[in-house]
N, C-alpha and C positions, 0 to 999 in steps of 0.2 A: 505493500499498499503506500501510498505517494502521498505528503502533507501539500495540499495546493492552499490559495487563498484567493479571495476578490479585493484584496487592499486596495489596489491600483483604480479600480471602477468605484469602488466607495469613495476613496480619497476624492475622485476627479468629480462624481456627483455632487460632494461637499464643497467643491472647488476650491480643494487646500492644496497647496503645493507639498512636493516632499520635506523640504525645508521646515514649513510650517508644522505639518503633523511630527517630524522629527522634535522638533521645539518642544510641542505639546507634551510628548511621552518621555523626554530627556534622552533621546539618541540623535545621531548624525544623519544627515541626508543621505549617507552614504548606506546605513544600516537599513532605512526606509526601501531605497532602490535592489538592496540584496534580497530583502525579504518580497518585494514585488517580482523580482526575477528568481525566485527560487533558490536562490545561492546561499541563504542564511534563514535555520528554522529558529523562528523567534522563543525565547524562554515563556513561560507560562504566564510568568508577571507582565513580560513585553506585552504579550499576546491580550490578556486582560486589559491593559492599559490603552492599546489600540482599539479594542471593542469599546471600551467606555468613551473614548474621544470621539469616535465616529458614529457612537448612539447606534452600533450592530451588533447583535448577538453574536458572540465569540464562535460558536458552532457554525452561523453563517459564514463569518468572516474566514474560519480556517477550517479545512474539512479533507477528510480523506478520500483519494480516488484511486481505483486498482491499476 
């Protein structure tokens, strides 16, 4: 199973840049880029912060695919 996400889509709908989102959750723009391109799997704490800031359920934001 592969961990996937809709972080980019949700962030863009909220009209937020990668830098703005990173600042709000305490990480760099590069970290947000890495999560969006599947090069970095966020910790549970970071995933929850992203979920709360984007007002999107964590299980919708991050999910497993086959």
